[in-house]
C-alpha positions in Angstrom: -35.8 20.5 11.6 -34.0 23.8 12.1 -32.2 24.2 15.4 -32.2 20.5 16.1 -29.4 19.1 18.3 -29.6 15.7 16.8 -26.4 14.2 15.7 -25.8 12.4 12.4 -25.5 8.7 12.8 -23.4 6.2 10.8 -24.3 2.5 10.8 -22.2 -0.5 10.0 -21.6 -4.1 10.7 -19.8 -7.3 9.8 -20.0 -9.3 6.6 -22.7 -11.7 7.7 -24.8 -9.2 9.6 -24.6 -10.7 13.0 -22.8 -7.6 14.4 -24.4 -4.2 13.8 -23.6 -0.9 15.3 -24.4 2.8 15.2 -21.9 5.6 15.7 -23.4 9.0 16.5 -21.8 12.2 15.4 -18.5 12.8 13.7 -15.4 10.8 14.6 -12.5 12.4 16.4 -10.2 11.5 13.5 -9.9 9.1 10.5 -6.5 7.7 9.5 -4.7 4.9 7.8 -2.5 2.8 10.2 0.5 0.9 8.9 1.6 -0.8 12.1 2.6 -4.5 12.1 -0.1 -5.4 14.7 -2.9 -3.9 12.5 -1.6 -5.7 9.4 -1.6 -9.0 11.2 -5.0 -8.5 12.8 -6.6 -7.7 9.4 -4.4 -9.4 6.8 -4.2 -6.1 4.9 -1.2 -3.9 4.0 -2.7 -1.2 6.2 -6.0 -0.5 8.0 -8.2 2.6 8.0 -9.9 3.5 11.3 -12.3 6.2 12.6 -11.9 7.0 16.2 -15.2 7.7 18.0 -15.9 8.4 21.7 -17.0 5.1 23.2 -20.1 6.8 24.5 -21.2 7.5 20.9 -21.0 3.9 19.6 -23.8 1.4 20.3 -23.9 -2.2 19.3 -27.4 -3.4 18.3 -27.0 -6.7 20.2 -24.3 -7.4 22.7 -20.8 -6.0 22.3 -18.9 -8.4 20.0 -16.2 -10.6 21.6 -12.7 -9.5 21.6 -9.2 -10.8 21.9 -6.2 -9.1 23.4 -3.6 -8.5 20.7 -1.0 -6.9 22.9 -0.7 -5.4 26.3 -3.7 -3.1 27.0 -5.3 -3.7 23.5 -8.6 -5.4 22.7 -9.6 -6.1 19.1 -13.2 -7.0 18.6 -14.6 -9.2 15.8 -17.8 -11.0 14.7 -18.0 -14.4 16.3 -19.9 -15.8 13.3 -17.8 -14.6 10.2 -14.7 -13.3 11.9 -14.9 -9.7 10.4 -12.6 -7.4 12.4 -14.8 -4.6 14.0 -12.8 -2.5 16.3 -9.6 -1.6 18.2 -9.7 -0.5 21.8 -6.5 0.5 23.7 -5.7 1.6 27.2 -3.8 4.5 25.6 -7.1 5.9 24.3 -9.4 4.6 27.0 -12.4 6.8 26.0 -12.3 5.9 22.3 -13.2 3.0 20.1 -11.5 2.8 16.7 -13.9 1.3 14.1 -12.7 0.0 10.8 -14.3 2.3 8.2 -14.7 -0.7 5.9 -17.4 -2.0 8.3 -19.5 1.2 7.8 -22.5 0.9 5.5 -21.3 4.0 3.7 -17.5 4.1 4.2 -17.2 6.9 1.6 -18.7 9.4 4.0 -15.4 9.5 6.0 -12.2 10.6 4.4 -8.8 9.8 6.1 -6.7 12.8 7.0 -3.3 11.1 7.7 -1.1 8.0 7.6 0.3 6.8 11.0 3.0 4.3 11.9 4.6 4.8 8.5 7.9 3.7 10.2 6.3 0.2 9.9 4.9 0.7 6.4 5.5 -2.0 3.8 8.3 -1.0 1.4 6.1 -1.6 -1.7 3.2 0.7 -0.5 3.6 4.0 -2.3 1.7 6.8 -0.6 0.9 9.5 -3.2 -2.3 10.9 -1.7 -0.7 14.0 -0.2 -1.9 13.2 3.3 0.4 13.9 6.2 2.6 11.0 7.3 3.6 10.2 10.8 6.3 7.8 11.9 4.2 6.9 14.9 1.2 9.1 15.7 1.0 12.9 15.7 0.1 15.0 18.7 -3.3 15.7 17.1 -4.0 12.1 15.9 -4.9 9.4 18.4 -4.9 6.0 16.7 -3.7 2.5 17.3 
C-alpha cells in the first residue's frame, strides 16, 4: 500500500523453536565482534550482531532467560537448546544486540564493520574490505 508507515519486520529464533522473536524496522547497525567475551559466549571465532532499539524487538513468549557475562552485561539464550539469542549492556541501555544467525533470513542484513579487532584471533584473516576498529567506532555501538 503506497504511503504506508508500516515497518518491515524480521523474524528469528533458536534452533529448537522454543524462542521466537520479531524485530521491526532496520537495525541501527550490523557488525562482526571479535572480543574475547563474545568468543567465549558463542564458541565461535567471532560473532555477528544487529543492534536494534529494544522497543522494536518483541519475543513471542516471555523474554528468554539471561546470564550476566560481565559487569552490566546480560546475554540471553534459549532455556531448551542453549542457542545464544542476544546481548544487552548498560553501555547501550536502549538497544538489544541480536545474533544475526538467529534470524530466519540472516542474508537480509549485511555487516558494515569489524569491531574489537584488537582481540581478534591471529589466524582470522579479514579480507572483506570492511572497516576495522580496535574497540568500537564513534558511529558503531556494539558489544
